[in-house]
C-alpha positions as CSV (number, residue, x, y, z in Angstrom):
1,M,167.6,178.0,146.7
2,K,171.1,179.2,147.9
3,I,172.9,182.1,146.1
4,G,175.7,179.7,145.0
5,Q,173.2,177.5,143.3
6,K,171.6,180.4,141.5
7,I,175.0,181.6,140.2
8,F,175.7,178.0,139.0
9,Q,172.4,177.8,137.2
10,A,173.0,181.3,135.6
11,I,176.4,180.2,134.3
12,S,175.0,176.9,133.0
13,F,172.3,178.7,131.2
14,C,174.8,181.0,129.5
15,K,176.8,178.0,128.4
16,Y,173.6,176.5,127.0
17,L,172.9,179.6,125.0
18,F,176.4,179.6,123.6
19,F,176.5,176.0,122.6
20,R,172.9,175.4,121.4
21,T,172.7,174.5,117.7
22,N,170.6,176.2,115.0
23,V,168.1,173.6,113.7
24,Q,169.1,174.6,110.1
25,V,172.4,172.9,110.4
26,L,171.2,169.6,111.9
27,H,172.5,166.6,110.0
28,S,170.4,164.0,111.7
29,P,167.0,163.4,110.0
30,F,165.7,161.8,113.2
31,V,166.5,164.8,115.4
32,Y,165.5,167.4,112.7
33,K,162.1,165.7,112.4
34,L,161.6,165.5,116.1
35,Y,162.5,169.1,116.6
36,T,160.4,170.6,113.7
37,Q,157.4,168.3,114.1
38,C,157.2,168.0,117.9
39,I,159.4,170.1,120.0
40,V,158.5,173.5,118.5
41,Q,154.9,172.6,117.6
42,D,153.4,174.1,120.7
43,S,149.7,174.7,121.1
44,E,147.3,175.3,124.0
45,L,144.3,173.0,123.4
46,P,140.9,173.7,125.0
47,E,141.2,170.5,127.1
48,F,144.3,171.8,128.8
49,A,142.2,174.4,130.6
50,L,141.0,171.9,133.2
51,I,144.6,171.0,134.0
52,E,145.6,174.6,134.3
53,K,142.6,175.3,136.5
54,R,143.8,172.6,138.8
55,R,147.3,174.2,138.8
56,S,145.7,177.5,139.7
57,Q,143.9,175.9,142.6
58,L,147.1,174.4,144.0
59,L,148.9,177.8,143.6
60,N,146.3,179.4,145.8
61,I,146.1,176.9,148.7
62,T,147.8,178.3,151.8
63,T,147.4,175.1,153.9
64,C,150.7,173.8,155.3
65,L,152.0,170.3,154.6
66,A,154.6,168.5,156.7
67,Y,156.9,166.4,154.6
68,T,160.4,165.2,154.0
69,D,161.9,165.7,150.5
70,A,164.8,163.3,150.2
71,G,165.2,164.0,146.5
72,A,165.9,167.7,146.3
73,G,169.1,167.9,148.3
74,S,167.7,167.7,151.8
75,S,166.3,164.9,153.9
76,S,165.1,167.0,156.8
77,A,161.4,167.4,157.7
78,T,159.9,170.7,156.8
79,N,156.5,172.5,156.7
80,K,155.5,174.5,153.6
81,T,152.3,175.7,152.1
82,I,150.8,173.8,149.2
83,R,151.1,177.1,147.2
84,S,154.9,177.2,147.9
85,I,155.4,173.6,147.0
86,A,153.4,173.9,143.8
87,R,155.3,177.1,142.8
88,N,158.7,175.3,143.1
89,S,157.8,171.7,142.0
90,L,155.3,171.9,139.2
91,K,156.6,172.0,135.7
92,P,155.7,175.2,133.8
93,S,152.8,174.6,131.4
94,R,155.1,175.0,128.4
95,Q,157.4,172.2,129.5
96,A,154.4,170.0,130.6
97,R,152.8,170.4,127.2
98,L,156.1,169.4,125.5
99,L,156.1,166.2,127.6
100,G,152.6,165.4,126.5
101,R,153.6,166.0,122.8
102,F,156.5,163.6,123.2
103,V,154.0,160.9,124.2
104,Q,151.8,161.7,121.2
105,Y,154.9,161.8,118.9
106,F,156.5,158.5,120.0
107,N,153.3,156.5,120.8
108,P,154.7,154.6,123.7
109,R,152.6,151.9,125.5
110,E,154.5,151.6,128.7
111,V,155.2,155.0,130.3
112,L,156.9,155.6,133.6
113,E,157.1,158.8,135.6
114,L,159.3,159.2,138.7
115,G,158.0,162.1,140.7
116,T,154.2,162.6,140.5
117,S,154.2,165.8,142.6
118,F,150.6,167.1,142.5
119,G,149.9,165.3,139.3
120,I,149.9,168.2,136.8
121,T,152.6,166.8,134.5
122,T,151.1,163.4,134.9
123,A,147.9,164.7,133.5
124,Y,149.7,166.1,130.5
125,L,151.4,162.8,129.9
126,A,148.1,160.9,130.2
127,H,146.5,163.3,127.8
128,G,149.2,162.6,125.3
129,G,148.6,158.9,125.5
130,K,144.8,158.9,125.6
131,H,144.4,157.7,122.0
132,I,147.3,155.1,122.2
133,P,145.9,151.5,122.3
134,G,147.2,149.7,125.4
135,F,148.6,152.9,126.9
136,R,149.6,152.6,130.6
137,L,151.2,155.3,132.7
138,T,152.8,154.3,135.9
139,T,153.7,157.2,138.2
140,I,155.5,157.1,141.5
141,E,155.4,159.7,144.3
142,G,157.4,159.3,147.5
143,I,155.8,161.9,149.7
144,E,152.5,160.7,151.2
145,T,150.9,164.1,151.8
146,I,151.7,165.2,148.2
147,A,150.5,161.9,146.8
148,N,147.1,162.5,148.5
149,L,146.7,165.7,146.6
150,A,147.9,164.1,143.3
151,F,145.1,161.5,143.8
152,E,142.6,164.4,144.1
153,T,144.0,165.8,140.9
154,F,143.5,162.6,139.0
155,G,139.9,162.5,140.0
156,Q,139.2,165.7,138.1
157,F,140.1,164.3,134.7
158,Q,138.4,161.7,132.6
159,F,141.6,160.9,130.6
160,T,143.6,159.6,133.6
161,D,141.9,156.2,133.8
162,Q,145.0,154.6,132.5
163,I,147.2,155.9,135.3
164,Q,148.7,153.4,137.7
165,F,149.6,155.4,140.8
166,R,152.3,154.0,143.1
167,R,153.2,155.6,146.5
168,G,156.6,155.1,148.0
169,L,160.3,156.1,147.7
170,F,161.7,155.5,144.2
171,D,164.4,153.1,145.5
172,Q,161.7,150.9,147.1
173,V,159.0,151.1,144.4
174,L,160.9,151.3,141.1
175,P,162.3,147.8,141.0
176,S,158.9,146.2,141.6
177,C,157.3,148.4,138.9
178,L,160.0,147.5,136.4
179,A,159.6,143.8,137.3
180,Q,155.9,144.0,136.1
181,M,156.9,145.6,132.7
182,N,158.3,143.8,129.7
183,Q,160.0,147.0,128.6
184,V,160.0,150.7,129.2
185,D,159.0,152.7,126.2
186,F,159.1,156.1,127.7
187,A,160.2,157.4,131.1
188,F,160.3,160.9,132.7
189,I,162.7,161.1,135.7
190,D,162.0,163.9,138.1
191,G,162.0,164.3,141.9
192,N,165.5,163.3,142.8
193,H,168.5,165.5,142.2
194,H,171.3,163.5,143.6
195,Y,174.0,162.1,141.4
196,H,174.1,158.5,142.6
197,S,170.3,158.2,142.7
198,T,170.0,159.5,139.1
199,I,172.6,157.1,137.8
200,A,171.0,154.2,139.7
201,Y,167.6,155.0,138.1
202,F,169.2,155.3,134.7
203,E,170.9,151.9,135.1
204,L,167.6,150.2,136.1
205,L,165.7,151.8,133.2
206,A,168.4,151.0,130.7
207,Q,168.0,147.3,131.5
208,K,164.3,147.6,130.4
209,S,165.0,149.8,127.4
210,T,164.8,148.9,123.7
211,N,166.0,150.6,120.6
212,E,162.9,152.8,120.6
213,T,163.0,153.8,124.2
214,I,163.1,157.5,125.2
215,L,164.3,158.6,128.7
216,I,163.8,162.2,129.7
217,F,165.7,163.6,132.7
218,D,164.4,166.8,134.4
219,D,166.6,169.6,135.7
220,I,169.8,168.4,134.1
221,H,171.5,171.7,134.9
222,W,169.9,172.2,138.3
223,S,173.2,171.5,140.2
224,P,176.8,170.3,139.7
225,E,175.5,166.8,140.8
226,M,172.9,166.8,138.1
227,E,175.3,168.0,135.4
228,K,177.7,165.3,136.4
229,A,175.0,162.7,136.1
230,W,174.0,164.1,132.7
231,E,177.6,163.8,131.4
232,F,177.7,160.2,132.7
233,I,174.5,159.3,130.9
234,K,175.6,161.0,127.7
235,N,178.9,159.0,127.7
236,D,177.3,155.7,128.4
237,A,178.1,153.2,125.7
238,R,174.5,152.1,125.3
239,V,173.3,155.6,124.6
240,T,173.6,157.0,121.1
241,V,171.6,160.2,120.8
242,T,171.1,162.8,123.5
243,I,169.4,166.2,123.3
244,D,169.9,169.0,125.8
245,L,166.9,171.4,126.0
246,Y,168.4,172.9,129.1
247,Y,165.3,172.1,131.3
248,L,165.1,168.6,130.0
249,G,167.6,166.0,128.7
250,L,166.5,163.4,126.2
251,V,168.2,160.1,125.9
252,F,167.9,157.5,123.1
253,F,169.3,154.1,122.4
254,R,168.9,154.0,118.6
255,Q,171.7,151.7,117.5
256,E,171.2,152.6,113.8
257,Q,172.6,156.1,114.6
258,A,176.1,157.3,115.3
259,K,176.7,158.6,118.8
260,E,176.0,162.3,118.9
261,H,174.9,165.0,121.4
262,F,172.7,167.9,120.4
263,C,172.0,171.2,122.3
264,L,168.8,172.7,120.9
265,K,166.8,175.9,121.5
266,F,163.7,175.5,123.5
């Protein structure tokens, strides 16, 4: 990461700290309940140990992978160790657990993940949905060498049977995935940090969204492009409620609520 980007992120984080709202003054029952019953209700369950064991394995593999990451600001081929890729791409366990709790809280049947990486966050999402009737998680990974390791990850967990794994670039695979879905109940968008791509994915997902859909965008303060995309999404006429957790941005289409943006501590 370049020095300029680190400075940008530091400034963005300071702004987040300044503007975030104390939960005690929340006037939205929907957001208050979500925050107090889900967002801050963290726990490390025994079954998470297997997922974290796999994370530790990946963080200790020094084998190099050759790949092209078109979603993180560069489209040039590179060689990096699996350990290095895992260190930079895997969601921290606290954030991954939160994503799993969101699935448990909202009980979505059709879940979509853009950016499988090595499959750690996918495992948490799948764990969150393991008791939901008809639950299906479709996850897309565009880098073949990383997708191979994600496939190995899924083989280690019994609760990933409902995962539909798709390989290919988002632009090529996402339209066909959405064509097979009646609606998107829940989507986690990660793996591409370009403004125009993020907006394009939002538009495609919004077309399949309902009043109960939740879209979660990763790294909304990662770069000026991502902050610009986040502002665009917040201001979209179809969007009513948005929540900024700094690392994650939550988007809702609940038409019974007045349009409002929340910045909450996480």
